[in-house]
N, C-alpha and C positions, 0 to 999 in steps of 0.2 A: 023324334028322328023315324023312319024310316024302317026296317030291319032290312038288310043287306039281304037278296035273297039266293046267292050264289056267291059265301064268301070262300077269301083266297089261302090257297095251302100259308101262307104269312098271317090274313088274319082266324085262321084257325086258330095253326101254333101259334097266339099270341098269347090266345083263348083255353088252349089246353095248360099254358103252363101256369094260365092264372088260378087253373082249375086245379094243379099237381099244386102248389103252393098252400092255397086253401086247405085244399087234403091234409094236409101237413097239420098244416092247426089245426085240424080235428071238426074245424065248425061247417056247419050247413048253410050250402046256399040259401034262406028265410035269414038266418041270425048271422049276415056275412053283410047281403042288404038296407039289412036292418039298423047295424054300426056305420054302414056307412051311410045311409040318409036316403036310401032311394026304395026306388019301386020293388016290392021281393020278388020280380020275375027281371028282375036287372041281371043281377049276379048267372044267374044263369044265360040266361041271350049274348054274351059279352063271352063266358066263356065259351058260346058254340060260334063265337066269330059274329054271331049277327047283330050285333053291337059294337060300336069303338068306347073309349075310355078319352078323358082327355090324365091327360101327367099327372096335375096335379091328384086328382082322383085313384089314377097310379098307383100312385107313391101313397095315398092315402089309406088306401087295400094294403100294401105295402107293411106297413107299418101294423092295421091292425093282425095281417096277417105273421105278424110282429118275424121277419123275412128277416137273414143277419148278414144279409149277399151284398152290397151293394155297385159291385157289377153287375149281380144279374139283372138290380132295378132298374139302373140305367139306362140295362140295355133294352131291353123293355119299353124304359121310357122313349125311348127313341124310337119305337112301333107304333106309341099312339098319338092323337090328332088325326085326319083327313091327310088319309094317304095318297101322297103326288100320282100319278098317273106315270105307268111306266110302257115305255116302247111295247109293248110286251099287247098294249090293252088295246090296240087299236084293229084287234083280232080276238079283241072281243066280240063271241056270240056267233063269232066264221069258221073256230076251226074251235077242238073240244079243248074244254079249261082243265086238259090235264096242261096241255102244252101248254098253256100261261102259267100256269103252276109250280114248274118245270122251270123253264123262264127266269119268273118273280124269284124262287131260290134262286138261282145265279148269278141271280144281279147283285145280290145283296149277300153272299156266301162269300168268305173273307177267305173258304179252300175250297177248290175241290176232289172229289177220288171220285171215279168212281170205276167198276167191272163192264165186259162186254165181253159177252163171250160165241154172238152170233155174228153184230154189226158193230161197223164203225163210229165210233164215238162222234153223236150231231151236232157237235159241236165244230166240231173239222169237216161236217161231209162238206163236200164242191156242192153245186149245183146237179149238175146232170145227176150226181152220186144217189142226191134226195127225191130229186124226180126219178127216177128209173125204182126205190125200194114206195115212195108211193104209188107206184103205180103197179105193182104186185097186190093192191090191196083190196081183195075180196068180201063184201062187193065191188065195184073200181066208184072207184069215187067220180061225186061231177067236176071236170075241169077247174074251177073257177076255186074249188077245192083246194083239189093239192096241186097249183098253182101255192097257193096261199098259205098252209104247210108246207111251204119251201122256202122261202119267201120268211115268214116266223123259220124255220129253222136257220138259212142261211146270216138273220141279225145276230140269233145268239152268238156267235162270233166273238162278238165284240165283247163280250167279257176278257175273256184270255185276253187280248186287240185293245186294251186297254193301256194308259201311265198310273196308277200303272196296273202287270191285266192283273187276277187272283190267282195264284198261286192252282195249279194243277198237276195234277200225279194220273193219269191212265187206265190202267193194266188191258190191255189188247187180246185175248185168243187168236192164235193164228187162224184156229179153225173163221176168226169175219175175214179176217187179210186174204185168204183162201181166195173169201164168195166172191164171185164175179161180177155183183148185181151191176148192171147193163151195160155187160160184155166186154171182152177182153180190152177198149181202148178206152174208157170211165172207169175200170175197176185199177188201170194204169197211173192216170193220172188220181185215182183218188188217192193210188199207196204214196205218189210221190209226193203230192200234197200232207198227209200226216208227217212223210221226214222231214217234210220246209215247221210244220206246226213245232215240232220233236225238237228242231233247233233251238228256238224261244226260252230266253231265261227262265220264265217263268212252269215251260210246261216239259212232265219228263213222264215221254210215254212205252211204256212198260208192253213187252212180249209177251207170254205164255207157252210152247210152244206147243208142240204135239208130244217132245218127247218128257216134258213134263212130269211128276206123280198123280195121281190126284190131290184138287184143295176145294176149299168150301166154296159154296155159294154157285159148281160147275152151272154153268145153264141159265145164272139168272145176269142180269143185269139190272147193277146194280149204279146208283148216286149218292153219296155221302156229303152234305154241306154243311161245313160246320161256318160253326156266328159268330159272331163276336163274344160271346160268351157260351162253355162248349155246353150248358142247359139248356139253349139251343141248337142246338143242331137237328140237323131233319136230314133223312133215310128212303129215298124215292125209288121204292125196285117195279119195275116192269108186269104187271099180269097181261094175261092178256082178255080182259076184262079192261085194264084201264092203270092208269098209277096205284101205285101204293106210298102210302106214305106215312114213317116209324119217328116217333118220337121221345117215347118213354125214358127213360138212364139204363132202364132193362137192356131191352130195343139199340139203344143206341154203345154201350159197349160192346155188345155180343159181336156188331156191328166194324166197330172196331175191327176187334182179333181177329176175324173172317179176313178183312182186306190187308191187316201185317202176316197174316196167314196165302194169303192168295201173292203177294208183294217174292215172299220166298220163296217162288218157284216159276219168278218170272225171270229175266235176261238184264241183267244190267242198260245200263240207254246208248252205248255202245255199241254194243250188242243189235236189241233190237235197232237202233238204228238201220245197221246194217243187214239183217234180217229181212226190214222193210225192206228195203232195197233189191234182197236176192227175189224176191218172190216178183216183184215185181218189170222187173227184168225178165223172168218169164214169163210169162205170161200178153 
């Protein structure tokens, strides 16, 4: 089996959970490989996401590690085998892999929570807004790549538009709502789009007004993607150099707590909707 050159976040996430399981058993990678009857480097390659593994071998490993969480084992088993291509794969090699990892996380999530303090949530961006945003990049993006990024971003909307759509909670700061990306006309249309999206049964958009007291992660862009088993949740945070992903139990618990604290300073859904409409009318 040829190693993967660029494992996706889902493949790396699978591997990191297996590593965590092995370390909890107090077993080295070479010893685990020997007990599995595999090459001594196989376990390390699987944990790094470079190699896949069959469901049969996954369950054997779980038994070797004496994992007693059947729900976690079943969730991991659903991630084995050949990875079916997703819609985001058509952009592979054309736009940064971080964009594809985010789309893949959203696709497989059972729930999504985001915090946006400077930008409109990507899932809800209009075409004009997304294009104007990418136009601000320095150095300027080649026109083809810019259009590919716009198309990929618009395609992410299907996550909340499906039947059933993924439950989505978005915390959006007033600063992001007042940013006139693309000018007043584009900004007004974008805010009206947010109001429409907030009326979906699976979507809650909650505004953090300037009048709110300080809150954790002010200034950050965060996505918490819930998985079928909470051990497999993943957090993505934007950074100047690209997306950063967190999956340790400590990090996950901390981000859940922080997002809960953020929600305490938001307006309720109805107040948030009215607030967005008032800003739109003022543009």
